[in-house]
C-alpha positions as CSV (number, residue, x, y, z in Angstrom):
1,M,0.0,0.0,0.0
2,T,1.1,3.5,-0.8
3,K,2.2,5.5,2.3
4,L,-0.1,8.5,2.3
5,E,1.1,12.0,3.4
6,N,-0.7,13.6,6.3
7,N,-2.4,16.2,4.1
8,W,-3.0,13.9,1.0
9,R,-6.7,14.8,0.9
10,Q,-5.9,18.5,0.3
11,K,-3.7,17.6,-2.7
12,S,-4.7,16.9,-6.3
13,L,-3.9,13.6,-8.1
14,E,-1.5,15.6,-10.3
15,N,0.3,16.8,-7.2
16,L,0.4,13.5,-5.5
17,E,1.5,11.4,-8.5
18,K,3.7,14.1,-10.1
19,V,2.1,13.2,-13.4
20,Y,0.5,16.0,-15.5
21,W,-1.8,14.9,-18.3
22,G,-1.9,18.3,-20.1
23,H,-5.0,19.2,-22.1
24,P,-7.5,16.6,-23.1
25,Q,-6.8,15.1,-26.5
26,Y,-10.4,13.8,-27.0
27,D,-13.7,15.7,-26.8
28,S,-15.8,13.4,-24.5
29,H,-17.3,14.0,-21.1
30,L,-15.3,11.2,-19.6
31,V,-11.9,12.4,-20.9
32,I,-12.6,16.1,-20.1
33,R,-14.0,15.3,-16.6
34,S,-11.1,12.9,-15.8
35,H,-8.6,15.7,-16.6
36,E,-10.6,18.2,-14.4
37,I,-10.7,15.7,-11.5
38,R,-6.9,15.2,-11.6
39,K,-6.5,19.0,-10.8
40,L,-8.9,19.1,-7.9
41,P,-8.0,18.5,-4.2
42,L,-9.2,15.0,-3.3
43,S,-11.4,16.5,-0.5
44,E,-13.5,18.2,-3.3
45,L,-14.3,15.1,-5.2
46,N,-17.9,13.9,-5.1
47,N,-19.0,10.2,-5.1
48,D,-19.5,10.2,-8.8
49,D,-16.0,11.6,-9.4
50,I,-14.5,8.9,-7.3
51,A,-16.5,6.1,-8.8
52,M,-15.8,7.2,-12.4
53,M,-12.0,7.4,-11.8
54,I,-12.0,4.0,-10.1
55,R,-14.0,2.4,-12.9
56,Q,-11.3,3.7,-15.3
57,Q,-8.6,2.1,-12.9
58,F,-7.0,5.6,-12.5
59,S,-5.0,6.6,-9.5
60,L,-6.1,3.7,-7.4
61,D,-3.4,4.2,-4.8
62,Y,-5.1,7.4,-3.7
63,L,-8.8,6.9,-4.7
64,V,-9.3,3.5,-3.1
65,P,-8.4,4.8,0.4
66,L,-10.7,7.8,-0.2
67,A,-13.5,5.5,-1.4
68,I,-13.1,3.2,1.6
69,E,-13.5,6.2,3.9
70,K,-16.8,7.0,2.1
71,L,-17.9,3.3,2.2
72,E,-17.3,3.0,5.9
73,V,-19.8,5.8,6.5
74,D,-22.3,4.7,3.8
75,P,-21.7,1.5,1.8
76,L,-24.5,2.5,-0.6
77,A,-23.1,6.0,-1.0
78,F,-25.2,7.8,-3.6
79,G,-23.6,9.8,-6.4
80,E,-24.8,13.2,-7.5
81,C,-26.6,11.4,-10.4
82,G,-28.6,9.4,-7.8
83,T,-26.8,6.1,-8.5
84,E,-27.0,4.0,-5.3
85,G,-23.8,2.1,-4.5
86,A,-21.8,3.7,-7.3
87,I,-18.5,3.7,-5.3
88,M,-18.9,0.1,-4.2
89,E,-19.7,-1.1,-7.7
90,A,-16.6,0.6,-9.0
91,I,-14.4,-0.9,-6.2
92,L,-15.7,-4.4,-7.0
93,K,-14.5,-4.0,-10.6
94,I,-10.8,-3.3,-9.7
95,D,-8.4,-5.8,-11.2
96,A,-7.1,-8.6,-8.9
97,D,-3.5,-7.4,-9.3
98,F,-4.3,-4.3,-7.3
99,W,-5.7,-6.3,-4.4
100,M,-2.7,-8.7,-4.4
101,I,-0.4,-5.8,-3.4
102,N,-3.1,-4.0,-1.3
103,E,-4.3,-6.8,0.9
104,G,-5.2,-4.4,3.7
105,Y,-7.7,-2.5,1.5
106,W,-9.2,-5.8,0.2
107,T,-9.8,-6.9,3.8
108,I,-11.5,-3.6,4.7
109,V,-13.8,-3.8,1.6
110,K,-14.6,-7.5,2.4
111,R,-15.5,-6.5,6.0
112,I,-17.9,-3.8,4.7
113,L,-19.5,-6.2,2.3
114,D,-19.9,-8.9,5.0
115,N,-21.4,-6.4,7.5
116,Y,-24.2,-5.5,5.0
117,A,-24.6,-8.9,3.2
118,E,-28.2,-9.3,4.5
119,C,-29.2,-6.0,3.1
120,W,-27.8,-6.1,-0.5
121,S,-25.3,-7.7,-2.8
122,F,-23.5,-6.4,-5.9
123,K,-23.2,-8.0,-9.3
124,N,-19.4,-7.9,-9.3
125,Q,-19.0,-9.2,-5.7
126,N,-18.0,-12.7,-6.9
127,K,-15.2,-11.2,-9.0
128,F,-13.9,-9.2,-6.0
129,E,-14.0,-12.2,-3.7
130,I,-12.1,-14.4,-6.2
131,A,-9.4,-11.7,-6.1
132,N,-8.8,-12.6,-2.4
133,P,-5.1,-11.9,-1.8
134,N,-5.2,-14.3,1.1
135,A,-6.3,-17.3,-1.0
136,T,-2.8,-17.6,-2.7
137,K,-0.8,-17.8,0.6
């Protein structure tokens, strides 16, 4: 897991990763918004921003801990567009390679899922559980 600075939530993804994408090269909402999000302090991102970037597998080292903070408060965190569970659905689509090197985050997400298993389930939950980093030890 990436060691996070004390003030990481007040920094942008560009600042944290030291990678600057420049101007969007394609005229689509996804591309333009992704570029905008990278310039915002993480504390200003809304649930839709976080879910969208995670679905694209962008900046997971910083967005997954932010997403987990939101999920611990509300596992069905609504987005601005009214999509229930948008962040959790995005988290469950993360590639297994990420979970293998971030076992602690996987364990936290699994605990959240288990705590609310009687209330709901997600369509990608099986894919997430198969990515269990503990299963290969």
